[in-house]
Every structure is written in structure tokens, then in C-alpha cells.
C-alpha positions in Angstrom: -23.4 -32.9 -28.8 -24.5 -35.6 -31.2 -21.3 -37.7 -30.9 -19.5 -39.2 -28.0 -16.7 -36.9 -26.7 -13.1 -38.1 -27.0 -11.5 -39.4 -23.8 -9.3 -36.8 -22.0 -5.8 -38.2 -21.7 -3.8 -38.4 -18.5 -1.2 -35.8 -18.1 2.2 -36.2 -16.3 2.1 -32.6 -15.0 0.2 -29.3 -15.2 2.5 -27.9 -17.9 1.7 -30.9 -20.2 -2.0 -30.4 -19.6 -1.8 -26.7 -20.3 0.0 -27.3 -23.6 -2.7 -29.9 -24.5 -5.6 -27.6 -23.9 -3.9 -24.6 -25.5 -3.8 -26.4 -28.8 -7.2 -28.1 -28.9 -10.9 -27.3 -28.9 -12.4 -28.5 -25.7 -15.8 -29.2 -27.4 -14.2 -32.4 -28.9 -13.5 -33.7 -25.4 -16.3 -32.2 -23.2 -20.1 -32.2 -23.7 -20.7 -28.6 -22.6 -24.5 -29.0 -22.8 -24.2 -31.1 -19.6 -22.0 -28.6 -17.8 -23.2 -27.3 -14.4 -22.4 -24.0 -12.7 -19.9 -24.4 -9.8 -19.0 -22.1 -6.9 -15.7 -22.1 -5.1 -16.3 -19.9 -2.1 -13.0 -20.6 -0.4 -10.9 -20.2 -3.5 -8.6 -17.1 -3.2 -7.6 -15.3 -6.3 -3.9 -15.4 -7.2 -2.0 -12.3 -6.3 1.3 -10.8 -7.4 3.6 -8.3 -5.7 4.4 -5.1 -7.3 6.7 -2.2 -6.4 5.6 1.4 -6.7 7.5 4.6 -6.1 5.2 7.0 -4.4 5.7 10.5 -3.1 6.7 10.3 0.6 3.5 11.8 1.9 1.1 9.7 -0.1 1.3 6.4 1.8 0.8 8.3 5.0 -2.3 10.0 3.7 -3.6 6.6 2.5 -3.0 5.1 5.9 -5.0 7.9 7.6 -8.0 7.3 5.3 -7.7 3.5 5.8 -7.6 4.0 9.6 -10.8 6.1 9.4 -12.5 3.3 7.4 -11.0 0.6 9.7 -9.4 -1.4 6.8 -5.8 -2.2 6.2 -4.2 0.4 3.9 -3.1 -2.2 1.4 -6.6 -3.5 1.1 -7.9 0.1 0.6 -5.3 0.6 -2.2 -6.5 -2.7 -3.9 -10.2 -1.5 -3.6 -9.4 1.8 -5.1 -7.4 0.3 -8.0 -10.1 -2.2 -8.7 -12.8 0.5 -8.8 -10.7 2.7 -11.1 -9.9 -0.3 -13.4 -13.6 -1.1 -13.6 -14.6 2.4 -14.7 -12.0 2.6 -17.4 
């Protein structure tokens, strides 16, 4: 960046900051050539709850498979869904 970046304003709350960044190009405020890669090993991804109607026998079959693999059945369902979503 050949010019000095604009100062980033202070925000009263997260909603105001979100609105600010949604309407502006960050390159005017940040010199991305100086950016460094960061890792957040303890950061857990956000989750959301959903409700599914399944045939009565299906959850029991999934629980049997999960028990054989020694993983919680909900974790197994998440793994299967992620794998399928990745291949689509």
C-alpha cells in the first residue's frame, strides 16, 4: 500500500462495527501486505440446533454404528453430514 491507511474508528457495539465493515472496503483501513497468518486452536466453531424427523428405526441404527466406532452418535451424524456436503 503506497498510502497510509485510514484510522479504524471505535465502535459502540458489535452491530455498529458489522454495519461499518459491510459498507466499506477494508483495504482503505488495513495494509494487508503486512498481515500475518493466525491460528486459534481453542476457538470452537459456532453451532446451531436443528430438528429432523427421522424414521423410528434410523436413530437406533445410527447409535449402533456410533457405539461400534466408540463415538457419540450426534458426532457421527455431524461427521457423515460434513463428508457428504464436501463431496457435493
